[in-house]
N, C-alpha and C positions, 0 to 999 in steps of 0.2 A: 406458850409465854408469848409468842408475839402475835396471835389474836386477841390474847388479851390486852396490850398494846394500844392494837389496832381496833378496839372495842373501848378504850380512856379516848384516845385519841377523838372518834369520832362524838364519844359526849361532850367530849369538850369544845367538838364543830356545832353540838345541835347548842351546847348552852352560847355559843356564841353569835349561831343563828336566834335563837331564842334574844338575845340581849338587844340587837342589829333592828331586829324588828317591832319588841320596845320602844326604843328609843324613836324610831320611824315614826311611828303612832306618836308617842309624847311630843314629838315635831308637829303634826297635823294639827295636834291640839292645841299648842302654842299658837303656830300661825293661827287657827281659826279664832282664838280670844282674841287676837291681835286686828284680826279682819275687825272682828263683830266690834269691838271698842269699849270702853266701860260702860258706857250708857244701856248698849245691849247688854253682857254681863251681869248686871245689877237688875236688870228684868227677867231672872230668870227663877220660877220658882224654886223655893227651898227644895222641897224634895230631888228635882233636877237637880239643884246644886249638891246634893248627897250623891247622887248617882255622879257626876260625874268627881268629886273629891274621892272617892274609892275607887272609880276608873284610872285616872291620874296616879294614885297611892299603891294599887296593884303591879302600872306596867313596872312605875320603879321600883319597888320589892321586886317583878319580875328579870331587870337591869342587875342589880345590886347581886341577886342571887346566882344570877347565869353566868358575873365576874367574878365572883366567889367561886365559884366550881372550875370555872377554867383556872383561876389563880392559886388553886389550894392542891391541885393534882400534882400527883410527885411518883414517879417512876424511878422503879429500882433502877441500882448502877448496875448490879451485875458482878460481876467477876473485876475485886478491887486488887490493888498491888499486891497486899498484906497476905491477900487470899494464894495469889499466886508464890508469895514467897513461901510460906507455906505446905504449899504444893508440891514446889520443888524439895522441901528437906522429907516427905512421906515417899511411900512406895509407892504404887500405880494405884493396886486396890486403895490406896487409905485410900487416896487423892480422888479417883472415881467414887468412893462410896462419899467421901468427904460434898464433889459436887452436886450428887444425886439432890445430897439431903438441902443443899442450899439450892436447888434449881424446885425443890418443894418449898422453902421458904418464899422463895419469890414469886414463886406461882399461888402463895396463901394471901401474901400482901397486896399482890397484884387484884386478886377476886375482893379484898374488904375494900380498897381503894373503887372498884367499879361499882361495888355495892355502895358505897355514899355517896361518891360522885354520879351515881343514878337516881340516887334519893334526891339530891340538892338537884338534880336536872329535871327532877319530875315539878319538884318545888317549882321554879323556878317558869315552864310552861306550865302550870297550874295558874299562879297568879298571873300569867300574861291572857290566859282563859278569862279570867275572873275581869279583871282588868280590861280588855275588849270588850267585854261582853256587860260590864259598865256604862262604859262610852255608848255603845250601842244604843243599848236599855236609855240613856238621858238624850240621844237626840232621838230617839222613839218619841220622849215626851216636852222635845223641843218642837219636834214639826205636828202633833197631836194636835199642840196649844196653839202654836203659832198660825196651822192652814185650817184647823177646826175649831178649832175654839174649848177645846176641851180639856176640864181643868186636870192637874195634874194627878189628885187621885183617882179619877174616871180614868187618866191613861194611864195609870200603873197598872190597872186592874186589865184594861184594853192588852196592852201592851202583856202582861203573866199568861190573857188569857189564849194570845197568837203565839207565845212562844210554850205553853204548853200544847196547845193543838201540835203544834209544828212537832214538838219532842212527840207527841203520840201517834203522829201520822209515819211518822220516821220508824220508830219502833214496832207498829205495823206494818209495814212495808217489809222492814226488813226480817221481819218472821213469814212472805209468800218465798 
């Protein structure tokens, strides 16, 4: 049970780290928007705005799911007063047998909690990853448009091609 409780604590810790990361990135986005000002933001092409919107939305989802993961964690309370009172009225054999049965229940409850919270953590981290990807993609579109005059649709194709090339190179490298 101690190892299971440690696993739950680790999941909660990772969930809160995910929340912190999402909030920090959202802070960068907000400060960048503040520095750019309304006139610059109004000139951003629609394609880029869509990726910015989804990036921010996924980061908010990551933050909320991460907070929810941390908040809903329930640890078993273990031996309660009523269990001890009943144990005093039983023989030692019955008490040990009852205690072992309770340990099985607590272990099963912890395992269910680990599975549930682990799934929530994966969802939060996936949302964080997608959100950051969308923001990086939008930044790439802005750089290509402002620095090289590449239109958003052309830039979208170029960025996707670059990402696919990078993934392909990574996959080939990992096989060697």
